[in-house]
Rosetta silent file (secondary structure, phi, psi, omega in degrees, C-alpha in Angstrom):
SEQUENCE: XXXXXXXXXXXXXXXXXXXXXXXXXXXXXXXXXXXXXXXXXXXXXXXXXXXXXXXXXXXXXXXXXXX
SCORE:     score description
SCORE:     0.000 S_00000001
   1 L     0.000  128.454 -176.607   57.069  140.087  131.469 S_00000001
   2 L  -100.616  130.339  177.829   60.713  139.826  132.490 S_00000001
   3 L  -109.827  127.443  177.658   63.485  140.497  129.956 S_00000001
   4 L   -88.900  136.786  177.469   66.913  139.117  130.589 S_00000001
   5 L  -104.060  136.959  178.880   69.925  141.215  129.687 S_00000001
   6 L  -163.444  179.361  177.985   73.125  139.537  128.734 S_00000001
   7 L   -82.450  136.044  174.750   75.917  139.533  126.290 S_00000001
   8 L   -89.996  123.523  179.324   75.157  138.538  122.782 S_00000001
   9 L  -103.235  124.096  179.622   77.736  136.191  121.377 S_00000001
  10 L   -79.248  123.849  178.343   77.985  136.209  117.623 S_00000001
  11 L   -92.141  147.128  177.902   78.161  132.723  116.193 S_00000001
  12 L   -63.194  141.542 -178.956   79.946  132.188  112.918 S_00000001
  13 L   -62.117  140.564 -179.883   77.482  132.004  110.044 S_00000001
  14 L   -66.090  141.249  175.600   76.544  128.466  108.951 S_00000001
  15 L    81.254    6.644 -179.379   78.112  127.335  105.738 S_00000001
  16 L   -77.623  147.118  178.378   80.926  129.860  105.868 S_00000001
  17 L   -89.463  129.362  178.191   84.282  128.742  104.543 S_00000001
  18 L  -117.289  106.608 -178.843   87.156  128.846  106.983 S_00000001
  19 L   -91.134  131.574  177.617   90.507  128.454  105.260 S_00000001
  20 L  -119.682  177.571  177.846   93.490  127.367  107.272 S_00000001
  21 H   -60.241  -31.169  177.189   97.073  126.582  106.262 S_00000001
  22 H   -64.130  -39.747  176.769   96.078  122.951  105.743 S_00000001
  23 H   -61.365  -45.064 -178.896   93.507  124.023  103.166 S_00000001
  24 H   -63.747  -41.718  179.642   96.111  126.086  101.320 S_00000001
  25 H   -62.720  -45.661 -179.636   98.617  123.223  101.329 S_00000001
  26 H   -64.481  -39.874  178.754   96.043  120.744   99.987 S_00000001
  27 H   -65.762  -42.258  178.542   94.906  123.155   97.278 S_00000001
  28 H   -65.104  -41.738  177.994   98.480  123.841   96.180 S_00000001
  29 H   -64.154  -37.914  176.329   99.270  120.127   96.129 S_00000001
  30 H   -64.477  -41.709  178.487   96.128  119.510   94.092 S_00000001
  31 H   -67.105  -36.800  176.500   97.098  122.193   91.596 S_00000001
  32 H   -67.590  -38.560  177.921  100.624  120.814   91.325 S_00000001
  33 H   -65.015  -40.812  179.363   99.274  117.300   90.786 S_00000001
  34 H   -65.987  -45.031  179.433   96.938  118.549   88.037 S_00000001
  35 H   -61.832  -44.937  178.323   99.763  120.528   86.374 S_00000001
  36 H   -64.682  -36.172  178.345  102.101  117.536   86.517 S_00000001
  37 H   -63.919  -45.406  179.655   99.330  115.286   85.161 S_00000001
  38 H   -67.936  -36.407  178.831   98.752  117.531   82.131 S_00000001
  39 H   -62.143  -46.232  178.723  102.522  117.804   81.592 S_00000001
  40 H   -67.050  -34.454  177.709  102.846  114.008   81.574 S_00000001
  41 H   -63.019  -39.630  177.600   99.781  113.730   79.387 S_00000001
  42 H   -65.512  -27.410  179.193  101.417  115.990   76.788 S_00000001
  43 L   -86.860   -4.579  175.875  104.458  113.674   76.779 S_00000001
  44 L   101.596   10.367  179.590  102.295  110.623   76.110 S_00000001
  45 L   -70.695  131.488 -179.599  102.020  109.021   79.500 S_00000001
  46 L  -108.280   -4.322 -178.320   98.972  106.737   79.746 S_00000001
  47 L  -115.847  -55.996 -175.826   99.340  105.591   83.343 S_00000001
  48 H   -68.614  -38.160 -176.400  100.884  108.284   85.535 S_00000001
  49 H   -63.444  -50.603  177.049   99.086  111.240   83.957 S_00000001
  50 H   -60.754  -36.576  177.990   95.522  109.999   84.577 S_00000001
  51 H   -63.890  -43.536  179.898   96.446  108.969   88.107 S_00000001
  52 H   -68.581  -36.722  179.630   97.807  112.406   88.921 S_00000001
  53 H   -68.738  -41.562  177.967   94.788  114.141   87.353 S_00000001
  54 H   -66.597  -43.971  176.993   92.334  112.007   89.347 S_00000001
  55 H   -55.781  -45.424 -179.299   94.378  112.515   92.503 S_00000001
  56 H   -70.719  -50.145 -175.356   94.323  116.239   91.993 S_00000001
  57 H   -74.177  -38.092 -172.173   90.753  116.735   90.819 S_00000001
  58 H   -97.521  -26.517 -176.025   88.951  114.111   92.892 S_00000001
  59 H  -110.680  -60.680 -169.058   90.981  113.931   96.114 S_00000001
  60 H   -74.279  -45.058 -178.804   93.264  116.868   96.896 S_00000001
  61 H   -65.791  -46.148  175.903   91.301  119.869   95.597 S_00000001
  62 H   -62.938  -37.855  178.348   87.973  118.811   97.216 S_00000001
  63 H   -64.987  -38.874  177.813   89.792  118.054  100.503 S_00000001
  64 H   -63.486  -27.245 -179.977   91.391  121.466  100.317 S_00000001
  65 H   -84.931  -41.456 -170.943   87.945  123.076   99.978 S_00000001
  66 H   -93.267  -15.953  179.887   85.994  121.097  102.610 S_00000001
  67 L   -80.424    0.000    0.000   88.519  120.602  105.416 S_00000001
């Protein structure tokens, strides 16, 4: 039985999170959108506040996590 010798190359583990500057920017934008949405909600906004909250929670924060 012949055994081959070679270099073992370590592959990154599957499912590991790799954060880049783009992820950080998207997460910060998401947090700012959520904070602005709650601020507008406290002032009585019924249009802009929900839009900012949905943008932050449903679009920007998930994109910041999965990209």
